[in-house]
N, C-alpha and C positions, 0 to 999 in steps of 0.2 A: 844343760839347763837353757842355754841359748837357743839350741835347736828346738827344744821342746816349746818354748814360748812362740817361736816363728810359726811352727806347725798348728799350735792352738789358736792363734790370732787369725790365721788365714781363712778358716771357714766363716767366722764372723765378719771379716772384711767383704767376702763375696755376698753374704746375705745383705749387708748394708748397701752394696752397689746395686743389687737386684731391686731393693726397696726404692732406691732413688730413681732408678729407671722406670719403675712402675708408676711413681708419682708424677714424673716428668712427661711421660708419654701418654698415660691413660687419662688423667684428669683434664688436660687441655683439649683433648678430643671431644669430650662430652659437650661443651657449649658450641664447639665448631659444628658438630653434627646436628645439633638443635637448630642452629643458624641455617644450616644447609636445607633441612626439612622445611623450614619456614619459607625459604626462598622458593622451593619446588611447590609448596602449597599456593603461593602467591601467584606463580606463573600458571598454575593449573586451575586457578579460580576456586580453590578449596581452602583458602587461608582462614577459615573461621567466620564468625558472624559479620565482621566488618566488610570482608570481601563479598559476602553474599549481598549486603546492603548495596554495595557499589554497583554490582551487576544489575541489581534491580533498578537502581536510579538510572542506568544508561539505556534502558528499554525505552523505545519511541513508539507512539501510537501508530498502529498499522495505516491509518488513513488521516492524516493531519487536516484535510479538507471537510471531514465529517462534522456536521453541525454548523457550518459556515453558510451564510446566505448564498443563494444561487446567483451566479454572475455569468457574463458572456464567456469566460474562460471555462465554464462548465459545459458549454453548448458545443461539444465535438464528439464524434464517433467515427470510426473507420477512416480516420484521416481527413474528415470533412468537418468544417466548423460553420455554424450559422453565420451568414454574412459573406461566406466565400462566393466566388463566381462558379458558374456551371463548368468553365473550362478546367477548374481544379478537379472536378468529378471525372471529366473526360480523360485527363492525364492519369488518374489513378485506376479508373475501371473501364476506360474505353467507351464504346457505343452501347447505349442501353438496349435491353431486349425489347422494351416496349416504351412508347412515347404516348402520353395521354394528358389529360388536364384535371385540375382539382375541382371536383364538383361543387358548384355553388359560387366559386371564385373565378374560375377560368384560367388561372395560372398554369404553366406547363408542369407536368410531373414526369420524371424519368424513373422507369422501374428496371432494376437489375435483378431478375429472378433467381439466377444462380447463386448470387452473392447474398440475396435476401435484404435488398437495399431499395428504398424509395427516396427520391430527392425532389422537393418542390421549390420552385424559384419564380421570381418575376422581376429579373434583374439579379440581385444577391439572392443566395439560398435562404429561405426562411423556414424550411422544414426538412428534417431527415428522420426516416424511420427505418429501424433495423429489425429484422425478423429471424436472423441466423447468428449463432455465437461467433461464426468466422468473421463477421463484420469488425468485431473488436469490443472494446470497453469503453465506457465514459471515463472522464478523467478521475472520477472516484472509484473506478475499478468495477463497475457493475456492467454485466453483459447479459445476453440472452442465455437463459438456463441458471443464472444466479438465483439464490433463494430470496423469498419475500423478505426474511429477516436480514439478509445482506443489504437489501435496498434500505430498509429502515435504520440500519447501523450507519449507512453512508449518507442517508438523507432523512435525518430524524424529524425534520418538519413536514415530511410528505403527508399528504391528506389522501383519504380514501374517496375515490370517485367511481361510481357505478355507471356503466353504460350498457343497456341491455343486459345480456348474460355475463358480460365481462366486468371484472372489477379491476380498476386502475389505481395505482399509487402515483400521485402527482405532486411535484414541488414546484412552486413559483418563486421567481425573483421577487424582492421586496416591492418592486414597482409593477409586478405582474407582466413585465414585457417579455420575459422568458419563462418557458415551462418545460418540464421533462415528464413524460407519461410512461410509466411502466405497466404494461399490460401483464396481469398476473393470472396464471392458470396452474391449478394444482400446487400452489405455493411456490411457483417457479416463474421467472420472468420469460413471458413468451414473445414480447415486443418492447422496443424502446422508440419513443418518438420525442424528438427535440424540436421545439416550436418557438418561433418569434411571433408575438402578436403583431400583425401588421398595422392595425389601427393605432395601438399605443405607440409603436415604433415610429409611425408617421407624425404623431403629435409630439413626440420627443424630439425628433429630428428638426421639426419647424420651431420649437422653443429654443433650440441651439443656434439658430441662424439670427 
């Protein structure tokens, strides 16, 4: 009888041990696996609606200067800024391919044909004109061959100005001392001219003295 009881109890003991093992090892793994998946989602940027909202909030505008008033900081292209000396141009581009004067004013104008660059000065540089994309971009990212819409996005206060057969988009500084002209052809920028008004500049300089 004693041998019969031991043999009959043994299978039930094994079943009980298996059940305990299943409860111990299987159930704790489920929340752990869920936690692991959540961590992977968070790292991959796919952790649900909250993660999507955070990524959207982190986006920055492509051009933080867009919509801001035109200032002297906007008046540069090709490494040349309005107010620089002509020596700056020489260091960057060397000797010009042509030297002439600005008609009606008489100030010197240096022309770099290969680069698509014209620089006017009478002391400090007061006008820079670019006609090739290789010259570079304005501080707001506009260059020759940019689209008309790109100009309006970067300079939303730009006005339309027609001169003969050409239509320009032009933006002025609040005091109209500085201006940028974008010559538009076939909805593309064909030229960019940065200009300081010499008369207004002279008046402002005298007022500062």
